Every structure is written in structure tokens, then in C-alpha cells.
C-alpha positions in Angstrom: 0.4 -0.5 -0.3 1.1 3.1 -0.4 2.6 5.4 2.4 0.8 8.0 2.3 -2.7 5.7 3.0 -0.5 3.5 6.3 -2.6 5.8 8.6 -5.6 6.5 6.9 -6.1 2.2 7.4 -4.2 2.4 11.2 -6.9 4.2 12.3 -9.0 1.9 12.5 -7.7 -0.8 13.7 -6.8 -2.3 16.8 -3.5 -4.5 17.2 -0.9 -4.6 15.0 0.2 -7.6 14.8 4.2 -8.5 12.9 3.9 -12.7 13.1 7.3 -12.8 11.5 9.0 -16.2 11.4 12.9 -16.1 13.0 15.2 -17.0 10.7 18.7 -15.2 10.9 17.5 -12.8 8.3 14.6 -11.6 10.2 16.3 -11.7 13.2 19.0 -9.1 11.4 16.1 -7.1 10.6 15.1 -3.7 11.9 10.6 -4.0 11.0 9.3 -1.1 9.9 6.0 -2.2 10.5 6.7 -2.3 14.4 8.0 1.7 14.6 5.3 2.8 12.6 2.4 0.8 15.1 4.2 2.0 17.7 4.3 5.4 16.2 0.9 5.4 15.7 -0.6 4.7 19.0 -0.9 1.0 18.5 -0.4 -1.9 20.7 1.9 -4.3 19.2 2.7 -8.6 19.2 5.4 -9.3 17.6 7.1 -12.9 17.4 10.9 -12.0 18.9 13.0 -10.8 16.6 16.2 -9.9 18.1 17.0 -6.7 16.6 13.6 -5.6 17.7 13.3 -6.7 21.2 16.6 -4.7 21.7 14.8 -1.9 20.7 11.3 -2.4 22.2 12.0 -5.0 24.9 11.0 -1.7 27.7 8.0 -0.3 25.7 4.9 -0.8 27.0 3.0 -1.0 24.5 5.0 -3.8 22.0 4.8 -7.6 23.5 6.4 -11.0 22.2 5.1 -13.6 21.2 6.5 -17.3 20.5 5.6 -18.1 16.3 2.8 -20.3 16.9 -1.0 -19.8 16.7 -1.9 -20.2 20.5 1.0 -18.0 22.0 0.8 -15.0 19.0 -3.6 -15.4 19.1 -3.1 -15.6 23.0 -0.7 -12.0 22.7 -3.5 -10.6 20.7 -6.9 -11.4 22.8 -4.6 -10.1 25.5 -4.5 -6.8 24.2 -7.8 -6.4 23.5 -9.0 -8.3 26.8 -7.2 -5.3 28.0 -8.9 -2.0 28.7 -8.2 1.0 26.0 -7.6 3.8 28.6 -4.8 1.5 29.9 -2.7 0.7 27.0 -3.5 4.2 25.6 -2.3 6.4 28.7 0.8 4.9 27.1 1.2 5.5 23.9 1.6 8.5 23.4 5.4 8.7 25.6 6.3 5.2 23.2 5.6 7.3 20.0 7.4 9.8 20.7 10.3 8.1 21.8 10.4 5.9 17.9 9.7 9.8 16.3 12.8 11.1 18.3 15.0 7.8 17.9 13.6 6.4 14.3 12.1 9.2 12.5 14.4 9.9 9.1 15.9 12.9 10.3 18.2 11.6 13.8 18.5 8.5 12.0 20.2 10.2 8.8 22.4 12.6 11.8 22.9 9.4 13.5 24.7 7.7 10.3 26.4 11.3 9.2 27.8 10.9 12.8 29.4 7.1 12.7 30.0 8.2 8.9 32.5 11.8 10.1 33.6 9.3 13.1 35.2 6.5 11.3 36.6 9.3 8.8 38.1 11.7 11.5 39.5 8.7 13.1 41.0 7.3 9.6 42.9 10.4 9.2 43.9 10.7 12.8 
């Protein structure tokens, strides 16, 4: 779907899901869907991908489930059973963190800083 339409579709969602099977590739990938869901204030269920767990391990808007129907479905139902008032009170802080750290501008700044550090170290 076009990126400009993502927020329109997420507005009708109740829970974001990221059911990726574990593999060397998925453990290394940083799945943008999780970022989009959290930035939109959507509670999310994700399989335990190492890269995502490192960043979101303490985030109250993301819970991790095994890659099996019972556990994954149970975590989705857990979000649906929870009062929206509970997770809506936590959503703004999570969204602000994602915006401050994972939006393109701060990511590009980190990349430039990293390259400049390497460049100056090589000249040094």
C-alpha cells in the first residue's frame, strides 16, 4: 500500500501484528511495521526478533509472542481484552520515543555522525 495511506488504515486497527518466523535474516532486520504501529499509538504483538526486542524490550506498547498460533493469538486477545484506556495512556510516550529516535531525521544524523567518526579516525 502507498506509504501516504498507512495512517488511514492504521486508524481503524485495534492491534498491530508482526508474525515473522525467526531466521537469521529476520533477526537482523528491523521491521518498520513495528515502528509505524508504535508511532501511531497502536498496541503491537511481534514474534521475538532480536533486533526488535533490543529496541522495544521495555516498551509497554509491544509484547512478544512465540511463532505459534496459540501464543500469538493469546497475545492479540490479551491486547483486545485490556481496557483501551490503559494502553492509550502509555501510547504517547512510546510514540514520542520512536519519533525522536527512529524518524528519518535523527536516523540520518546518527548515520552522518558514525561516518564522520570513522573518517576522522582514519585521518587521525
